[in-house]
KOLKOLSE-603523 format. One record per residue (C-alpha): residue in one letter; x, y, z. Coordinates in pm, whole numbers, plus 32768, in hexadecimal, padded with zeros to 4 digits. Each point is the difference from the previous one (the first is absolute). Last residue first. Layout:
N
+------+------+------+------+
| code |   c1 |   c2 |   c3 |
+------+------+------+------+
|    A |    X |    Y |    Z |
...
+------+------+------+------+
END
This chain:
335
+------+------+------+------+
| code |   c1 |   c2 |   c3 |
+------+------+------+------+
|    A | 8147 | 85E7 | 80D5 |
|    L | 8085 | 7E8F | 7F60 |
|    S | 7E8B | 7F88 | 7FA9 |
|    S | 7F83 | 811E | 7FB8 |
|    P | 8021 | 801B | 7E5E |
|    S | 7F85 | 7E7B | 7FD6 |
|    I | 8127 | 7EE1 | 7FE6 |
|    M | 80D7 | 7FAA | 7F03 |
|    I | 8141 | 7F54 | 809E |
|    N | 8154 | 7FD7 | 7F98 |
|    S | 808A | 8109 | 80B9 |
|    R | 817D | 7FEA | 800E |
|    G | 80AD | 80CC | 7F12 |
|    Y | 815C | 7FEC | 7EFA |
|    K | 80C1 | 809D | 80FA |
|    G | 7FD4 | 7F07 | 80F4 |
|    D | 80BD | 7EEE | 7F7A |
|    I | 7FFB | 7F1B | 7ED5 |
|    F | 80F8 | 7F39 | 7F32 |
|    I | 806A | 8034 | 7E95 |
|    P | 8076 | 7ECD | 7F7A |
|    N | 8162 | 7FCE | 7F80 |
|    S | 8030 | 7EB5 | 7F30 |
|    L | 7E8B | 7F78 | 7FBA |
|    G | 8011 | 7EB3 | 7F69 |
|    D | 7F4A | 7F54 | 8100 |
|    L | 7EF8 | 813B | 8018 |
|    I | 7FD1 | 7FE4 | 7E9E |
|    K | 7FBE | 7E64 | 7FFB |
|    A | 7EF8 | 8025 | 814B |
|    L | 7F2A | 812C | 7F41 |
|    R | 7FE1 | 7EEE | 7F0E |
|    Q | 7F94 | 7F01 | 80D9 |
|    N | 7F13 | 80F7 | 80B7 |
|    Y | 7F77 | 8034 | 7EF6 |
|    Q | 7FAE | 7EC2 | 7F86 |
|    P | 7F5C | 7FA5 | 8138 |
|    I | 7F3F | 8134 | 7FE0 |
|    T | 7F88 | 7F8A | 7ED5 |
|    E | 8042 | 80B7 | 7EC1 |
|    G | 7F0D | 8060 | 7ECB |
|    G | 803B | 8182 | 8046 |
|    N | 8154 | 8025 | 8070 |
|    P | 7FFE | 7F9E | 81B4 |
|    Q | 8053 | 813A | 8104 |
|    V | 813A | 80FF | 805B |
|    P | 80CB | 7F97 | 7EDF |
|    L | 8163 | 8076 | 8096 |
|    H | 8070 | 8144 | 7FAF |
|    N | 811A | 7FE6 | 8133 |
|    V | 7F51 | 8155 | 8088 |
|    R | 7EA3 | 7F73 | 7FCC |
|    L | 806E | 7EA4 | 8079 |
|    F | 805C | 806A | 812F |
|    V | 7ED9 | 8118 | 804C |
|    D | 7EFC | 7EFF | 8002 |
|    Y | 80D6 | 7F03 | 8100 |
|    P | 803C | 8127 | 8091 |
|    S | 7E71 | 803D | 802D |
|    R | 7FE0 | 8159 | 7F2D |
|    M | 7F35 | 7F57 | 7EC8 |
|    F | 7F02 | 7EE6 | 7FB1 |
|    R | 7F82 | 800C | 7EBE |
|    G | 7E85 | 8084 | 7FBA |
|    L | 8055 | 80D5 | 7EC7 |
|    E | 7FCF | 812B | 80BC |
|    D | 8124 | 7FBF | 80F6 |
|    H | 7FC7 | 7F0D | 813E |
|    R | 802B | 8008 | 8173 |
|    F | 7F5E | 7F33 | 80EB |
|    R | 7EE4 | 802E | 8035 |
|    L | 7F13 | 8039 | 8180 |
|    D | 7ED5 | 807C | 7F45 |
|    G | 7F38 | 7EAD | 807A |
|    M | 806F | 8036 | 8149 |
|    Y | 7F11 | 8163 | 7FD6 |
|    T | 7EEA | 7F2C | 7F5B |
|    S | 800C | 7F0E | 8126 |
|    I | 7FDB | 8105 | 80FC |
|    C | 7EC7 | 808B | 7F6A |
|    K | 7F63 | 7EE0 | 8002 |
|    A | 803C | 7F72 | 8146 |
|    V | 7F9D | 8127 | 8082 |
|    L | 7E9D | 7FFB | 7F20 |
|    A | 7FD0 | 7E8C | 809F |
|    L | 802A | 8070 | 8152 |
|    I | 7F01 | 80EB | 7FBA |
|    Q | 7F11 | 7F0B | 7F35 |
|    Q | 8033 | 7F0B | 8172 |
|    G | 7FCA | 8119 | 80C7 |
|    S | 7EC3 | 801D | 7F88 |
|    A | 7F8D | 816A | 7F55 |
|    T | 7F16 | 80E9 | 8064 |
|    N | 8101 | 80F1 | 80B7 |
|    V | 8110 | 7FB6 | 7F0C |
|    D | 7F4D | 806C | 7EDF |
|    I | 8086 | 7F3C | 7ED4 |
|    R | 80B2 | 805E | 7EE1 |
|    D | 8098 | 7EBD | 7EFD |
|    A | 7EFE | 802E | 7EDA |
|    A | 8045 | 81BC | 7FF2 |
|    P | 817C | 7FD2 | 7FB7 |
|    I | 80DC | 8050 | 813C |
|    L | 8044 | 81B0 | 7FF9 |
|    V | 8173 | 7FE9 | 80C8 |
|    D | 80A5 | 80B6 | 7ED6 |
|    S | 7ED1 | 80A6 | 7F6A |
|    P | 8010 | 810C | 8100 |
|    I | 7EAB | 7FDD | 80FC |
|    G | 7F79 | 812F | 8011 |
|    S | 7EB8 | 7F93 | 7F33 |
|    D | 7FBC | 7F38 | 814F |
|    K | 7F74 | 7E8E | 7F7A |
|    G | 8108 | 7F27 | 8032 |
|    L | 7F8D | 7F3A | 810E |
|    F | 8136 | 7F21 | 805F |
|    L | 80F7 | 8155 | 800A |
|    K | 7EDC | 80B2 | 80D4 |
|    S | 7FFC | 7F04 | 80FE |
|    D | 8168 | 7FCD | 8018 |
|    S | 8037 | 8186 | 8058 |
|    L | 8091 | 80CD | 7EF1 |
|    G | 813C | 80A8 | 807A |
|    H | 8068 | 8031 | 7E8D |
|    T | 8027 | 7E86 | 7FCB |
|    R | 8165 | 7F98 | 8042 |
|    D | 80DE | 80E7 | 80C3 |
|    K | 7EA4 | 80B4 | 80C1 |
|    A | 7F9D | 7EB4 | 805B |
|    L | 811E | 7F5D | 8060 |
|    Q | 8046 | 8170 | 80E9 |
|    D | 7ED5 | 7F7D | 80B4 |
|    S | 7E94 | 8115 | 7FD4 |
|    G | 7F73 | 7F09 | 7EFA |
|    D | 7EB6 | 7FD3 | 80E7 |
|    D | 801F | 7E7D | 804E |
|    G | 7EDD | 7F94 | 809A |
|    R | 7F25 | 7F13 | 7F3A |
|    I | 8166 | 7F75 | 7F47 |
|    I | 807B | 7FD4 | 8150 |
|    A | 7EB7 | 7F6E | 8072 |
|    A | 7FFB | 7F07 | 7EBC |
|    I | 815E | 7F4C | 8065 |
|    H | 7F6B | 7FE8 | 8168 |
|    A | 7F01 | 7F32 | 7F90 |
|    V | 80C4 | 7F44 | 7F0E |
|    A | 80D5 | 7FAA | 8124 |
|    Q | 7EFB | 7FB9 | 80F3 |
|    D | 7F59 | 7F19 | 7F18 |
|    H | 8147 | 7F4F | 7FB6 |
|    Q | 8073 | 7FD8 | 818C |
|    D | 7FE2 | 7E98 | 8003 |
|    P | 8132 | 7FC3 | 7F35 |
|    A | 80D6 | 8116 | 80D6 |
|    W | 8022 | 813C | 7F8A |
|    G | 8161 | 8089 | 8024 |
|    F | 803C | 80BE | 7EDE |
|    N | 80DD | 7EDC | 7F49 |
|    R | 7F0D | 7F15 | 80CA |
|    G | 7EB6 | 8049 | 7F0C |
|    T | 7F18 | 80E5 | 7F91 |
|    L | 8109 | 811C | 7F3A |
|    T | 808B | 7EBF | 7F7E |
|    T | 7ED8 | 7F3C | 7F9C |
|    E | 7F56 | 811B | 7F51 |
|    V | 8162 | 8043 | 7F34 |
|    L | 8031 | 7EC6 | 7F9F |
|    D | 7E9F | 7FD9 | 7FBA |
|    V | 7FFF | 8136 | 7EEC |
|    P | 817C | 7F84 | 7F87 |
|    D | 7F76 | 7EE7 | 7F79 |
|    T | 80CC | 7ED2 | 8007 |
|    F | 8012 | 7FC2 | 8164 |
|    E | 80EC | 7F0F | 808C |
|    G | 8112 | 7FCD | 7EEA |
|    D | 811E | 7F75 | 80CD |
|    F | 80DF | 8134 | 7FFC |
|    H | 7EB7 | 80E0 | 803D |
|    L | 7F35 | 8040 | 7EAB |
|    F | 7FA4 | 7F49 | 7EEA |
|    V | 7F8B | 806E | 7ED4 |
|    P | 7F89 | 7F0A | 7ED4 |
|    G | 8096 | 8014 | 7E8E |
|    P | 8074 | 80EF | 7F19 |
|    H | 8063 | 8152 | 806D |
|    P | 7F6A | 8157 | 80D5 |
|    Q | 80FD | 8080 | 8108 |
|    L | 7F89 | 7FAA | 813A |
|    S | 8119 | 7F82 | 80C0 |
|    G | 80B4 | 80F0 | 7F3A |
|    V | 80BA | 80C7 | 8160 |
|    M | 7F43 | 7F6C | 8112 |
|    Q | 814A | 7F61 | 80B1 |
|    M | 7FBC | 7EF9 | 80F9 |
|    S | 7FA2 | 800F | 8155 |
|    N | 80C9 | 7EEC | 80BA |
|    R | 7F38 | 7E9A | 8035 |
|    P | 7F9F | 7F42 | 80E3 |
|    T | 7F62 | 812F | 80BA |
|    H | 8099 | 804C | 814E |
|    D | 7F78 | 8027 | 816D |
|    F | 7F35 | 7E96 | 801E |
|    T | 7F93 | 7F65 | 8159 |
|    N | 7EBC | 7FF0 | 7F82 |
|    L | 7FE0 | 8172 | 7FA9 |
|    V | 8122 | 8110 | 807E |
|    R | 7F89 | 813F | 7FBC |
|    P | 80DF | 80F0 | 7F09 |
|    L | 8073 | 7EE1 | 7F11 |
|    P | 8176 | 7FFF | 7F83 |
|    S | 8066 | 7FB8 | 7EBC |
|    R | 80AF | 7EBB | 7FAC |
|    T | 8178 | 8024 | 7F72 |
|    T | 8012 | 8157 | 7FD8 |
|    Y | 8031 | 8130 | 7EF5 |
|    D | 7ED0 | 8078 | 8051 |
|    A | 7F8A | 8017 | 7E78 |
|    Y | 7F60 | 8139 | 7F41 |
|    T | 8129 | 8050 | 7F19 |
|    R | 80E7 | 8024 | 813B |
|    N | 80A5 | 8141 | 7F95 |
|    D | 8138 | 800A | 80F6 |
|    A | 804E | 7F30 | 8111 |
|    G | 81A1 | 7FA2 | 802C |
|    A | 801C | 8146 | 8088 |
|    V | 7ECA | 80F4 | 802A |
|    G | 800F | 8104 | 7EC6 |
|    Q | 7E9D | 7F91 | 7F98 |
|    F | 7F66 | 7F25 | 8134 |
|    E | 7E7C | 8088 | 7FD6 |
|    T | 803C | 800C | 7E5F |
|    V | 7F4F | 7EB3 | 7FF6 |
|    F | 7F6D | 7F19 | 8115 |
|    H | 7EEF | 7EC8 | 7FA6 |
|    C | 7FF4 | 7F6F | 818B |
|    S | 7FAB | 815E | 80A3 |
|    R | 7F75 | 8083 | 7EE3 |
|    C | 7E9A | 7F34 | 8001 |
|    N | 7FC9 | 80A2 | 8152 |
|    I | 8074 | 7FB1 | 8172 |
|    S | 7FBB | 80EF | 8100 |
|    Q | 807E | 8140 | 805F |
|    G | 8111 | 807A | 8122 |
|    A | 8125 | 7F6F | 7EFB |
|    F | 7F61 | 802E | 7E80 |
|    P | 814B | 8017 | 7F92 |
|    G | 80BE | 7EDF | 809B |
|    P | 8156 | 801D | 8097 |
|    L | 80E8 | 7F21 | 7F63 |
|    S | 8037 | 7E78 | 806B |
|    G | 810D | 7EE4 | 7FF2 |
|    N | 8088 | 7F46 | 7EBD |
|    T | 7EE7 | 7F64 | 7F51 |
|    T | 7F5E | 80FB | 8035 |
|    H | 7F0A | 80A3 | 813A |
|    V | 7F36 | 8159 | 7FEC |
|    R | 7FD3 | 807C | 8178 |
|    D | 7EE6 | 80D8 | 80AD |
|    V | 7F04 | 7F5D | 7F15 |
|    A | 7F95 | 7EC5 | 80F6 |
|    P | 8014 | 8129 | 812C |
|    D | 7EB9 | 803C | 7F7C |
|    G | 7FD5 | 8182 | 8044 |
|    A | 7F95 | 809B | 813F |
|    P | 7F03 | 810B | 8039 |
|    L | 7FBB | 7FBD | 7EA3 |
|    L | 7FA6 | 8125 | 7F0C |
|    Q | 7E88 | 8067 | 7FDB |
|    N | 7F29 | 7FEA | 7EBE |
|    V | 7F34 | 7ED1 | 8062 |
|    G | 7FF9 | 805D | 818E |
|    T | 80B0 | 7FB1 | 8115 |
|    M | 80AF | 7E9B | 7F6C |
|    N | 8061 | 7F0A | 80A6 |
|    A | 7F71 | 7EB8 | 7FA0 |
|    A | 7FAD | 806F | 7ECF |
|    F | 816E | 807C | 7FA9 |
|    F | 8073 | 7ECF | 8057 |
|    Q | 7F4A | 7F27 | 7F30 |
|    A | 8081 | 80E0 | 7E92 |
|    F | 7F1E | 80C1 | 7F5A |
|    R | 8092 | 813D | 80AC |
|    T | 813F | 8034 | 7F31 |
|    D | 7FBF | 8069 | 7EA9 |
|    L | 8118 | 7FD5 | 7F49 |
|    F | 7F49 | 7F1B | 7ED3 |
|    L | 7EE5 | 80A1 | 8022 |
|    R | 80B8 | 8145 | 7FA0 |
|    E | 8058 | 7F35 | 7EB2 |
|    G | 7ED9 | 7F89 | 7FBB |
|    I | 7F67 | 815A | 7FFB |
|    F | 813B | 8048 | 7F13 |
|    D | 7F9A | 7EBF | 7F24 |
|    E | 7E69 | 8005 | 8028 |
|    A | 804A | 814B | 7F6B |
|    P | 8063 | 7F73 | 7EA9 |
|    T | 8184 | 8007 | 7FD6 |
|    S | 8044 | 7F0C | 7EDF |
|    E | 7F3C | 80A6 | 7EE8 |
|    V | 80B6 | 811F | 8034 |
|    E | 815D | 7FA7 | 7FFF |
|    S | 7FB0 | 7F04 | 7EF0 |
|    P | 7F8E | 7E9B | 7FEE |
|    F | 8121 | 7F16 | 7FA8 |
|    N | 7FC5 | 7EED | 7EF9 |
|    P | 812E | 7F23 | 8000 |
|    A | 8114 | 7FF1 | 7EEC |
|    D | 7FCA | 7ED9 | 7F38 |
|    G | 813E | 7F53 | 7F66 |
|    A | 7F4D | 7EA4 | 8070 |
|    G | 7F37 | 807B | 8121 |
|    C | 8056 | 80E1 | 8129 |
|    S | 7F8A | 806A | 8146 |
|    L | 8037 | 7EDA | 8113 |
|    M | 8113 | 7F4A | 7F1C |
|    F | 8091 | 814D | 7FC3 |
|    P | 7FEC | 8053 | 8190 |
|    I | 80B0 | 7EB8 | 804B |
|    A | 80EE | 7FDE | 7F2F |
|    A | 80B4 | 811E | 80B1 |
|    L | 8089 | 7F39 | 8103 |
|    G | 8058 | 7EF2 | 7F58 |
|    L | 80D8 | 80FD | 7F06 |
|    L | 8096 | 809F | 815F |
|    W | 807D | 7E85 | 8065 |
|    F | 807E | 8021 | 7EBD |
|    L | 80D0 | 80F5 | 802B |
|    I | 809B | 7FB8 | 8132 |
|    S | 808F | 7EB9 | 7F7D |
|    K | 8069 | 8086 | 7EC6 |
|    T | 80CA | 80F1 | 80E8 |
|    S | 807C | 7EFB | 80AA |
|    R | 805B | 7F3E | 7F0D |
|    K | 80CB | 8115 | 7F4C |
|    M | 7F91 | 803C | 7EB1 |
+------+------+------+------+
END
């Protein structure tokens, strides 16, 4: 094998070792839930909340009504910054939402952009409002797929492990600088988010597309016999938003969004083996082992695969004809 080819393959091997280490024991396939089990009602509701553009400080400061469009959008979402320029903002005319930094198919078909796997592809994510002279975060928005996939050991979220609990991450984000809220505006942020949930009437296209046009208050109460089962949250989680505190409402919002985040997973086969990434497809079309044998450790598997790769005289490389999607997400996410 040519040295350059071997280097590329070992680079791919190093990247692919991460999901193996996160979710495989020695020779054991990870325990993935079925698609039905992994798509609870809070997942679909969480996706809608993930896309909602009304939780930001800019919306609070400029809204004319909970269910009304802004008279003018936040300039921060007019353009999307990348490492080599900028692109038209898919949420121009609105305000910040979670998807404003964790993009997916918004730029599909745009040269040099395409599928973003829930990342923003820039060096540091812009803040919607200058706070204490800072107009960018310390980091960019990392891809979210697989970040909550079950694995041994603790959960570390963000590049520096700032959060260990996804609910805490969501609550802090919605009430913090990423949504334009200053440190002394936490209570105001909670009150605003609660007001949006209480006043939502389900009339916008997002509610119609994701949750059958039901209002947030009906979804959270969950007692209407007409609520479809796919958005009927468990009885233990239901709240009456008219009597619940702002913090209780925020907690359920965060739980729904974090449930949605947890369903963003890399594709796998019926045995729990990862598939569909260029690396996974490369292994399969070249008839290479895709995971450790029983009793074989990850380092032993890596060494065995490296020897096989070293002796591969005519490898089949992967191009677009093998497909490009490596993400398993809830059914409506790509709509």
